[in-house]
LOVEXBA-786387 format. One record per residue (C-alpha): residue number from 1; residue in three letters; y, z, x. Coordinates in Angstrom, 2 decimals. Layout:
REM LOVEXBA-786387
R pos code       y       z       x
R NUM  ALA       Y       Z       X
...
This chain:
REM LOVEXBA-786387
R pos code       y       z       x
R   1  MET   -9.84  -19.06   14.28
R   2  ILE   -8.70  -22.81   13.63
R   3  ARG   -9.32  -23.11   17.78
R   4  ARG  -12.47  -22.19   17.93
R   5  THR  -14.32  -25.06   14.81
R   6  LEU  -11.81  -27.77   15.14
R   7  LEU  -13.51  -29.67   17.46
R   8  THR  -16.53  -28.91   15.86
R   9  GLY  -15.91  -30.44   12.55
R  10  LEU  -14.62  -33.49   13.61
R  11  MET  -17.70  -34.33   15.06
R  12  LEU  -19.78  -34.01   12.37
R  13  GLY  -19.21  -37.42   10.32
R  14  LEU  -17.57  -38.96    6.93
R  15  GLY  -17.24  -38.21    3.45
R  16  ALA  -15.84  -38.20    0.10
R  17  CYS  -11.78  -37.48   -0.04
R  18  ALA  -10.55  -34.61   -1.57
R  19  SER   -7.80  -32.20   -1.83
R  20  PRO   -8.66  -29.17   -0.20
R  21  TYR   -9.91  -26.40   -2.64
R  22  VAL   -7.60  -23.35   -3.25
R  23  GLN   -8.94  -20.92   -6.19
R  24  SER   -7.44  -20.27   -9.47
R  25  PRO   -6.87  -17.48  -10.81
R  26  LEU  -10.07  -15.79  -12.87
R  27  ALA   -9.46  -15.88  -16.62
R  28  PRO   -9.35  -12.62  -17.71
R  29  PRO  -12.36   -9.80  -19.05
R  30  PRO  -12.25   -9.14  -22.92
R  31  GLY  -10.37   -6.59  -23.04
R  32  PHE   -8.73   -5.99  -20.22
R  33  THR   -5.90   -3.41  -20.21
R  34  GLY   -4.70   -4.76  -17.01
R  35  PRO   -4.01   -3.98  -13.33
R  36  ARG   -5.56   -0.34  -12.58
R  37  ILE   -7.17    1.71   -9.67
R  38  GLU  -11.09    2.28  -10.19
R  39  PRO  -13.50    3.96   -7.36
R  40  GLY  -13.72    2.00   -4.57
R  41  ALA  -11.48   -1.47   -6.33
R  42  PHE   -8.08   -2.63   -7.51
R  43  VAL   -8.35   -4.26  -10.56
R  44  VAL   -4.93   -6.97  -10.45
R  45  GLN   -3.60   -8.99  -12.60
R  46  ASP   -5.90  -11.82  -13.51
R  47  GLY   -8.70   -9.23  -13.54
R  48  ALA  -10.40   -9.68   -9.86
R  49  ARG  -12.28   -6.67   -8.35
R  50  LEU  -10.92   -6.49   -4.58
R  51  PRO  -12.93   -3.85   -3.17
R  52  PHE  -11.03   -1.47   -0.91
R  53  ARG  -11.24    1.74    1.36
R  54  LEU   -8.80    4.69    2.03
R  55  TRP   -7.82    7.28    4.58
R  56  SER   -6.80   10.34    3.34
R  57  PRO   -5.66   13.83    4.64
R  58  GLY   -7.60   14.93    1.87
R  59  SER   -5.61   17.73   -0.96
R  60  THR   -2.52   17.08    0.85
R  61  GLU   -0.09   14.99   -1.07
R  62  PRO    0.50   12.64    1.66
R  63  ARG    4.28   11.63    3.58
R  64  ALA    3.55    8.30    3.93
R  65  VAL    0.80    5.38    2.55
R  66  VAL    0.04    1.79    4.72
R  67  ILE   -1.12   -0.93    2.25
R  68  ALA   -3.66   -2.20    5.61
R  69  LEU   -3.93   -5.96    5.22
R  70  HIS   -6.51   -7.35    7.37
R  71  GLY   -6.72  -10.73    9.36
R  72  MET   -8.53  -13.99    8.55
R  73  ASN  -12.84  -13.85    7.81
R  74  ASP  -12.33   -9.70    7.71
R  75  HIS  -12.43   -7.20    5.12
R  76  ALA  -10.72   -3.65    4.87
R  77  SER  -13.32   -2.23    7.56
R  78  ALA  -10.53   -3.99   10.42
R  79  TRP   -9.02   -0.72    9.89
R  80  ARG  -11.55    1.97   10.27
R  81  LEU  -10.18    3.05   13.27
R  82  ALA   -6.86    3.28   12.18
R  83  GLY   -7.55    4.62    9.14
R  84  PRO   -8.60    8.37   10.12
R  85  TRP   -6.09    8.73   12.55
R  86  TRP   -3.83    7.84    9.97
R  87  ALA   -5.03   10.22    8.05
R  88  GLU   -5.16   13.53   10.12
R  89  ARG   -1.09   12.94   10.57
R  90  GLY   -0.96   13.54    6.76
R  91  ILE   -0.66    9.21    6.08
R  92  ALA   -3.02    7.49    3.65
R  93  THR   -4.72    4.11    4.00
R  94  TYR   -5.51    1.85    1.66
R  95  ALA   -7.16   -1.07    3.32
R  96  TYR   -8.37   -4.00    0.27
R  97  ASP  -10.69   -7.23    0.92
R  98  GLN   -8.59   -9.82    0.11
R  99  ARG   -9.41  -12.52   -1.61
R 100  GLY  -11.89  -15.05   -0.05
R 101  PHE  -13.33  -12.06    1.51
R 102  GLY  -15.18   -9.26    2.03
R 103  GLY  -16.95   -8.14   -1.49
R 104  ALA  -13.55   -9.84   -3.51
R 105  PRO  -13.77  -12.55   -5.08
R 106  GLY  -14.28  -16.40   -4.30
R 107  ARG  -16.17  -15.36   -0.40
R 108  GLY  -15.38  -18.17    1.58
R 109  THR  -13.06  -19.86   -0.04
R 110  TRP   -8.85  -19.98    0.06
R 111  ALA   -7.22  -17.71   -2.45
R 112  GLY   -3.87  -19.67   -1.65
R 113  GLU   -0.33  -18.08   -0.59
R 114  ALA    0.69  -17.31   -4.17
R 115  LEU   -2.35  -15.70   -5.55
R 116  LEU   -2.47  -13.34   -1.90
R 117  VAL    1.15  -12.73   -2.60
R 118  GLU    0.76  -11.46   -5.83
R 119  ASP   -2.40   -9.72   -5.28
R 120  LEU   -0.30   -7.42   -3.04
R 121  ARG    2.49   -6.44   -5.86
R 122  THR   -0.18   -5.37   -8.02
R 123  VAL   -1.36   -3.44   -5.20
R 124  VAL    1.48   -2.04   -4.32
R 125  ALA    2.74   -1.14   -7.54
R 126  LEU   -0.49    0.29   -8.34
R 127  VAL   -0.26    2.78   -5.02
R 128  ARG    3.00    3.47   -5.70
R 129  ALA    3.25    4.82   -9.06
R 130  ARG    0.21    6.86   -7.93
R 131  HIS    2.05    7.78   -5.17
R 132  PRO    5.92    8.66   -6.17
R 133  THR    7.19   10.66   -3.41
R 134  ALA    5.68    8.77   -0.78
R 135  ARG    6.81    6.35    1.61
R 136  ILE    4.93    2.88    0.83
R 137  ALA    4.44    0.28    3.88
R 138  VAL    3.07   -2.69    3.93
R 139  ALA    0.87   -3.13    7.10
R 140  GLY   -0.30   -6.82    8.45
R 141  GLU   -3.02   -8.39   10.63
R 142  SER   -2.94  -11.28   11.71
R 143  MET   -3.28  -13.18    8.54
R 144  GLY   -2.39   -9.84    7.11
R 145  GLY    1.22  -10.00    8.96
R 146  ALA    0.77  -14.16    7.53
R 147  VAL    0.83  -12.51    3.19
R 148  ALA    3.09   -9.91    4.36
R 149  ILE    5.81  -11.87    5.25
R 150  CYS    5.64  -14.61    3.00
R 151  ALA    5.62  -11.35    0.20
R 152  PHE    8.01   -9.62    2.02
R 153  ALA   10.35  -12.76    1.88
R 154  SER    9.55  -14.29   -1.84
R 155  ASP   11.84  -13.33   -4.91
R 156  ARG    9.91  -10.71   -5.51
R 157  PRO    9.31   -8.90   -2.78
R 158  PRO    6.29   -5.54   -3.23
R 159  VAL    8.11   -2.73   -4.14
R 160  ALA    7.19   -1.41   -0.63
R 161  ASP    9.84    0.43    1.69
R 162  GLN    8.70   -1.36    4.76
R 163  ALA    6.70   -3.48    6.57
R 164  ILE    4.06   -3.56   10.20
R 165  LEU    3.14   -6.43   11.06
R 166  LEU    0.45   -6.44   14.09
R 167  ALA    0.52  -10.33   15.51
R 168  PRO    1.31  -11.72   12.65
R 169  ALA   -0.16  -14.77   12.06
R 170  VAL    2.95  -17.72   12.98
R 171  TRP    0.86  -20.85   14.20
R 172  GLY    1.75  -23.25   11.52
R 173  TRP    1.57  -26.92   11.29
R 174  SER    4.81  -26.68   13.42
R 175  SER    3.77  -24.70   15.75
R 176  GLN    0.61  -27.38   16.33
R 177  ASN    0.28  -30.99   18.52
R 178  VAL    0.06  -33.99   17.27
R 179  ALA   -3.71  -33.85   18.07
R 180  ASN   -4.73  -30.69   16.11
R 181  ARG   -2.56  -31.87   13.26
R 182  ALA   -4.08  -34.66   12.12
R 183  SER   -7.50  -34.27   13.01
R 184  LEU   -6.84  -30.79   10.83
R 185  TRP   -5.61  -32.54    7.96
R 186  ALA   -8.08  -35.36    8.04
R 187  ALA  -10.92  -33.05    8.58
R 188  ALA   -9.79  -30.73    4.80
R 189  ARG   -9.92  -33.76    2.91
R 190  ILE  -13.22  -35.12    4.23
R 191  LEU  -14.99  -32.44    4.89
R 192  GLY  -13.14  -29.49    3.37
R 193  SER  -15.94  -27.68    1.91
R 194  ARG  -18.08  -27.78    5.36
R 195  ALA  -18.02  -24.01    6.47
R 196  VAL  -18.71  -23.89   10.85
R 197  GLU  -19.20  -21.73   13.12
R 198  ALA  -17.32  -21.27   15.99
R 199  PRO  -19.16  -23.38   19.01
R 200  ASP  -20.29  -21.04   21.55
R 201  TRP  -16.90  -22.51   23.91
R 202  ALA  -14.82  -21.09   22.00
R 203  VAL  -17.01  -17.69   21.23
R 204  ARG  -17.14  -17.37   25.69
R 205  ASP  -13.60  -18.29   26.64
R 206  ILE  -11.56  -16.37   23.28
R 207  ARG  -11.80  -13.10   23.36
R 208  ALA   -9.22  -11.40   20.19
R 209  ALA   -9.85   -7.90   21.97
R 210  ASP  -10.43   -6.28   25.37
R 211  ASN  -12.51   -3.33   22.96
R 212  LEU  -16.01   -4.84   23.99
R 213  ALA  -17.10   -2.22   20.86
R 214  GLU  -15.58   -3.31   18.28
R 215  LEU  -15.99   -7.40   19.40
R 216  VAL  -19.66   -6.54   19.51
R 217  ALA  -19.36   -4.54   15.65
R 218  ASN  -17.09   -7.03   13.77
R 219  GLY  -20.27   -9.90   15.12
R 220  THR  -23.31   -8.23   13.13
R 221  ASP  -20.87   -6.91   10.78
R 222  PRO  -22.74   -8.34    7.32
R 223  LEU  -18.96   -8.89    5.54
R 224  PHE  -17.24  -10.14    8.37
R 225  ILE  -17.93  -14.38    7.70
R 226  ARG  -18.30  -16.41   10.72
R 227  ALA  -18.67  -20.15    9.51
R 228  THR  -15.03  -21.17    7.65
R 229  ARG  -14.72  -23.97    5.69
R 230  PHE  -12.59  -26.65    6.76
R 231  ASP  -10.06  -26.49    3.60
R 232  THR  -10.04  -22.78    4.30
R 233  LEU   -8.83  -23.22    7.55
R 234  SER   -6.11  -26.04    6.56
R 235  GLY   -5.41  -23.72    3.63
R 236  LEU   -4.81  -20.38    7.10
R 237  VAL   -1.71  -22.45    8.41
R 238  ASP    0.39  -23.24    5.23
R 239  LEU    0.01  -19.84    5.27
R 240  MET    1.10  -19.98    8.34
R 241  GLU    3.91  -21.73    8.51
R 242  SER    4.80  -19.86    5.60
R 243  ALA    5.23  -17.19    7.13
R 244  ALA    6.88  -18.26   10.18
R 245  ARG    9.32  -20.30    8.15
R 246  GLN   10.07  -16.91    6.52
R 247  LEU    9.90  -14.35    8.88
R 248  GLY   13.75  -14.01    9.29
R 249  GLN   14.31  -13.67    5.04
R 250  VAL   12.82  -10.55    5.24
R 251  ARG   14.92   -7.67    3.77
R 252  VAL   12.87   -4.18    4.03
R 253  PRO   12.59   -2.75    7.27
R 254  THR   10.31   -4.14    9.45
R 255  MET    8.25   -3.82   12.60
R 256  LEU    6.89   -6.53   14.30
R 257  MET    4.19   -5.73   16.99
R 258  TYR    2.29   -8.16   20.14
R 259  GLY    0.29   -8.10   23.25
R 260  ALA    0.65   -9.21   26.38
R 261  HIS   -3.07  -11.61   26.11
R 262  ASP   -3.19  -12.35   22.79
R 263  GLN   -4.82  -15.25   23.11
R 264  ILE   -5.30  -16.15   19.19
R 265  ILE   -1.48  -16.24   18.04
R 266  GLU   -0.22  -17.57   20.98
R 267  PRO    3.25  -16.91   22.71
R 268  GLY    4.75  -19.95   22.28
R 269  PRO    4.11  -19.67   18.08
R 270  MET    5.57  -16.60   18.35
R 271  ARG    8.49  -17.35   20.18
R 272  ARG    9.67  -19.93   17.60
R 273  ALA    9.21  -17.32   14.85
R 274  LEU   10.57  -14.95   16.38
R 275  VAL   13.45  -17.36   17.54
R 276  GLN   13.92  -18.90   14.32
R 277  ALA   14.33  -15.37   12.23
R 278  GLY   17.82  -14.69   13.76
R 279  ASP   18.42  -11.42   14.83
R 280  PRO   18.41   -9.90   11.42
R 281  PRO   18.91   -6.09   11.66
R 282  ASN   15.81   -5.29    9.75
R 283  LEU   13.96   -7.05   12.07
R 284  ARG   12.24   -4.61   15.37
R 285  THR    9.65   -5.51   17.52
R 286  ALA    7.38   -4.16   20.28
R 287  TRP    5.88   -5.66   23.15
R 288  TYR    2.97   -4.07   24.89
R 289  PRO    1.87   -5.15   27.74
R 290  ASP   -1.55   -4.87   27.87
R 291  GLY   -1.90   -5.52   23.99
R 292  TRP   -4.50   -8.11   22.51
R 293  HIS   -4.69   -9.84   19.55
R 294  LEU   -6.41   -7.12   17.46
R 295  LEU   -3.82   -4.52   18.91
R 296  ASN   -4.98   -1.73   16.41
R 297  ARG   -9.12   -2.30   17.51
R 298  ASP   -7.98   -3.02   21.49
R 299  LEU   -8.80    0.11   23.55
R 300  GLN   -4.62    1.27   23.68
R 301  ALA   -4.94    0.68   19.81
R 302  GLU   -3.89    4.73   19.38
R 303  VAL   -0.36    3.33   21.59
R 304  VAL   -0.34    1.28   18.42
R 305  PHE   -1.05    3.79   16.58
R 306  ARG    1.19    6.49   17.35
R 307  ASP    4.23    3.63   17.80
R 308  ALA    3.19    3.02   13.92
R 309  ALA    3.02    6.31   12.54
R 310  ALA    6.93    6.50   14.58
R 311  VAL    8.42    4.14   12.43
R 312  LEU    6.55    5.36    9.35
R 313  ALA    8.92    8.72    9.69
R 314  ASN   11.95    7.03   10.29
R 315  PRO   12.04    3.10   10.71
R 316  ALA   14.57    3.38   13.04
R 317  ALA   12.96    6.43   15.58
R 318  ILE   12.27    5.59   18.98
R 319  LEU    9.10    4.19   19.60
R 320  PRO    6.50    6.76   21.88
R 321  SER    5.67    4.36   24.19
R 322  GLY    8.34    2.89   25.16
R 323  ALA    7.09   -0.80   23.91
R 324  GLY   10.08   -3.69   24.58
R 325  ASP   11.43   -6.42   23.13
R 326  VAL    8.38   -9.23   22.12
R 327  LEU   11.18  -12.02   23.10
R 328  ALA   12.48  -10.39   26.27
R 329  GLY    7.96   -9.15   26.70
R 330  LEU    7.07  -13.60   26.81
R 331  THR   11.00  -14.54   29.11
R 332  LEU    9.36  -12.22   31.63
R 333  SER    5.17  -12.84   30.95
R 334  ARG    6.08  -16.99   31.24
R 335  ARG    7.59  -16.24   35.41
R 336  SER    4.53  -13.43   35.96
R 337  PRO    1.28  -14.74   38.19
R 338  ARG   -0.06  -12.26   35.60
R 339  HIS    0.37  -14.30   32.50
R 340  LEU   -0.80  -17.33   34.15
R 341  ASN   -3.92  -16.13   35.36
R 342  ARG   -4.90  -14.01   32.62
R 343  ARG   -7.40  -16.22   30.59
């Protein structure tokens, strides 16, 4: 999303300088008795209602539960393909609108790492209380993966058993060139509240998935945010920087999935984050030669669903897809004509 809006913003002119806007927690409503699950919404620590979608095995208690975090500008329906597939195999999925997105409070404005992480802690605790015998996993796509990393690397990690990261957003400040850093820093302070849509060249040239039907569905979804504020973009880069630096500090069993055709979180930032993480024993990676950024909505999405189901049953399981290591895949792809010509 940064690449789709940055150059547009630099041509919009100047205004009054200000610090990038970040949402504050809400004032709890009168009589607030604490977090709870309501039909269709999590009520979290400050009384905010975060809408969710649930795909459940039905009357059977699930063997595992996925708490699913969507990516930038998206909402809970990002998991509309994965949720039903997992439900048929005894896995429940709770996907919620993160603050600032979908139907959650502050739509279109940035909530900040601390508040996004605190919301996740609360949601996980509520789901854990509802399903005390199930294995609980947090699955995060893109920005959602960055939120999951920051939460599990914090001094108060969520009470979940494992993390599944689908193309986590790790394109932070340190992975960007000087021009990107300087221009976004300035735009966030001079034009912070200005929201712009992606320029035509970005829509044409940058693809998030190979599943055209899903891309069209996103483009016509009224809950999908199409115009992004510059201060929100700056906040996203802050979050991605934190995630890139903290990946190696996550202590729960973690599976990181990445596709060879990802044009949103490109190979350089992903390689940098993995190298910086070192080789912690709890971190596994899976390289998908046919995968794009939206791994759970690609044409090969069921391959990813099946691998995720395997590691939910056993974090050390052999992956049904046989997916290899991401760093090894990135190294090979650098030498491959297919990689060089994929754009």
